[in-house]
C-alpha positions as CSV (number, residue, x, y, z in Angstrom):
1,X,-7.3,2.8,-18.3
2,X,-7.6,-1.0,-18.5
3,X,-4.4,-1.5,-16.6
4,X,-5.9,-0.6,-13.2
5,X,-9.2,-2.5,-13.7
6,X,-9.6,-6.1,-12.5
7,X,-12.4,-8.6,-12.4
8,X,-13.8,-7.5,-9.0
9,X,-12.0,-4.2,-8.2
10,X,-10.3,-1.3,-9.8
11,X,-7.7,1.2,-8.6
12,X,-8.4,4.9,-8.8
13,X,-6.9,8.2,-7.8
14,X,-7.7,9.8,-4.5
15,X,-10.7,12.2,-4.6
16,X,-11.7,15.0,-2.1
17,X,-14.6,12.7,-1.2
18,X,-12.1,10.2,0.2
19,X,-11.4,12.5,3.2
20,X,-13.3,10.6,5.8
21,X,-12.1,7.2,4.6
22,X,-8.4,8.3,4.6
23,X,-8.9,10.0,7.9
24,X,-10.3,6.9,9.5
25,X,-7.4,4.7,8.2
26,X,-4.7,7.2,9.3
27,X,-6.2,7.4,12.8
28,X,-6.9,3.7,13.3
29,X,-4.4,2.8,16.0
30,X,-4.7,-0.9,15.1
31,X,-2.8,-0.3,11.9
32,X,-0.3,2.2,13.1
33,X,2.4,-0.4,13.5
34,X,2.0,-1.3,9.8
35,X,2.4,2.3,8.6
36,X,4.9,3.5,11.2
37,X,2.4,6.1,12.4
38,X,2.8,7.5,15.9
39,X,0.4,10.3,16.1
40,X,-3.1,11.1,14.9
41,X,-3.8,13.2,11.8
42,X,-6.3,16.0,11.7
43,X,-9.0,16.3,8.9
44,X,-7.2,19.5,8.0
45,X,-3.9,17.7,7.3
46,X,-5.7,14.9,5.4
47,X,-7.5,17.6,3.3
48,X,-4.2,19.3,2.5
49,X,-2.7,15.9,1.6
50,X,-5.7,15.2,-0.8
51,X,-5.3,18.6,-2.4
52,X,-1.7,17.6,-3.3
53,X,-2.5,14.0,-4.3
54,X,-2.7,15.1,-8.0
55,X,1.1,15.5,-8.1
56,X,2.9,13.3,-10.5
57,X,4.7,10.3,-9.0
58,X,8.0,11.6,-10.4
59,X,7.6,14.8,-8.4
60,X,5.9,13.4,-5.2
61,X,8.0,10.2,-5.1
62,X,4.8,8.4,-4.0
63,X,1.4,7.3,-5.3
64,X,-1.6,6.3,-3.3
65,X,-4.5,4.7,-5.0
66,X,-8.0,3.7,-3.7
67,X,-9.1,0.1,-4.0
68,X,-12.7,0.3,-5.1
69,X,-15.4,-2.2,-6.0
70,X,-17.5,-1.8,-9.1
71,X,-20.4,-0.9,-6.8
72,X,-18.2,2.1,-5.9
73,X,-17.5,0.8,-2.4
74,X,-14.2,2.0,-1.1
75,X,-12.3,-1.1,0.1
76,X,-8.8,0.1,0.9
77,X,-5.6,1.8,-0.2
78,X,-2.5,0.7,-2.0
79,X,0.6,2.8,-2.0
80,X,3.9,3.2,-3.9
81,X,6.5,5.0,-1.8
82,X,10.2,5.8,-2.0
83,X,9.8,5.9,-5.7
84,X,13.3,5.9,-7.1
85,X,13.3,6.5,-10.9
86,X,17.1,6.4,-11.3
87,X,17.3,2.9,-9.8
88,X,13.8,1.9,-11.1
89,X,12.4,0.7,-7.8
90,X,9.7,1.5,-5.3
91,X,8.2,0.3,-2.0
92,X,4.7,-1.0,-2.0
93,X,2.1,-1.2,0.8
94,X,-1.5,-2.2,0.9
95,X,-4.4,-2.1,3.4
96,X,-7.9,-3.5,3.1
97,X,-9.7,-1.5,5.8
98,X,-12.6,-3.7,6.9
99,X,-11.8,-7.1,8.4
100,X,-15.0,-8.3,6.6
101,X,-13.3,-7.5,3.2
102,X,-10.1,-9.3,4.0
103,X,-9.4,-12.7,2.6
104,X,-11.8,-12.2,-0.3
105,X,-9.1,-11.7,-2.9
106,X,-9.4,-7.9,-3.1
107,X,-5.8,-7.3,-1.9
108,X,-4.4,-9.9,-4.2
109,X,-6.2,-8.4,-7.2
110,X,-5.1,-4.9,-6.2
111,X,-1.5,-6.0,-5.8
112,X,-1.5,-7.8,-9.1
113,X,-2.9,-4.7,-10.9
114,X,-0.4,-2.3,-9.3
115,X,2.6,-4.6,-10.0
116,X,1.6,-4.8,-13.6
117,X,1.2,-1.0,-13.8
118,X,4.7,-0.5,-12.2
119,X,6.4,-2.8,-14.6
120,X,4.6,-1.9,-17.8
121,X,3.8,1.8,-17.4
122,X,6.4,3.1,-14.9
123,X,9.2,0.9,-16.2
124,X,10.3,-0.2,-12.8
125,X,12.8,-3.0,-12.4
126,X,11.9,-4.0,-8.8
127,X,9.3,-3.5,-6.0
128,X,9.9,-4.2,-2.4
129,X,7.8,-4.4,0.8
130,X,8.5,-4.6,4.5
131,X,6.3,-7.0,6.5
132,X,6.2,-7.7,10.2
133,X,7.2,-11.2,11.2
134,X,3.8,-11.7,12.8
135,X,1.8,-10.6,9.7
136,X,1.5,-14.0,8.0
137,X,-1.5,-12.9,5.9
138,X,0.6,-10.1,4.2
139,X,3.5,-12.5,3.8
140,X,1.2,-15.0,2.1
141,X,-0.3,-12.2,-0.1
142,X,3.0,-10.9,-1.4
143,X,4.5,-14.4,-1.9
144,X,1.4,-15.3,-4.0
145,X,2.4,-12.5,-6.4
146,X,6.0,-13.7,-6.7
147,X,7.7,-11.6,-4.1
148,X,10.6,-13.3,-2.5
149,X,11.8,-13.0,1.1
150,X,15.3,-11.6,0.8
151,X,16.1,-10.6,4.4
152,X,15.2,-10.4,8.0
153,X,15.7,-7.2,9.9
154,X,16.0,-8.3,13.6
155,X,14.5,-6.2,16.4
156,X,13.6,-3.6,13.7
157,X,10.4,-2.1,15.1
158,X,9.4,-1.3,18.7
159,X,5.8,-2.4,19.3
160,X,4.3,-2.0,22.7
161,X,7.7,-1.8,24.4
162,X,9.1,-4.9,22.7
163,X,11.1,-5.4,19.6
164,X,9.8,-7.2,16.5
165,X,11.5,-8.5,13.4
166,X,10.5,-7.4,10.0
167,X,11.0,-9.2,6.7
168,X,12.1,-7.6,3.4
169,X,10.4,-9.0,0.3
170,X,11.4,-8.1,-3.3
171,X,10.0,-8.7,-6.7
172,X,12.3,-8.2,-9.7
173,X,10.9,-7.8,-13.1
């Protein structure tokens, strides 16, 4: 499928071989505030999740794809969540795992590919994302792909005992 292939990366479905990569991400406490995770995940639970990853987005209401280089290096994950076919919208999230792979354009290319897929193949009307006020890199990434800031949710998330604001961004096709 050409839709999910870019110049430097491609997006692919999860495979059983992704167990350790997904396990490492889900148990990396430094990204828990981004994903609203509060507890660690066992390999057993991740394995069960991977076994169900083949489900159609219309059934599962979510889609997780792997960001991979053409050298078959796994770079990160990009997700659609809260898939709402009736209202033709979904949330989107992205994570490039290694700090060494960030700011190299992989996230931008992955986001561009997934947005195109959502609008051309899934027929969605809009995508949205929630980004912490402190996460300027993500704000810049989503703005670069045409997402507009449409709201600020004050004191939305509790992080380390304090409240943090979160922006809502939207892209309408």
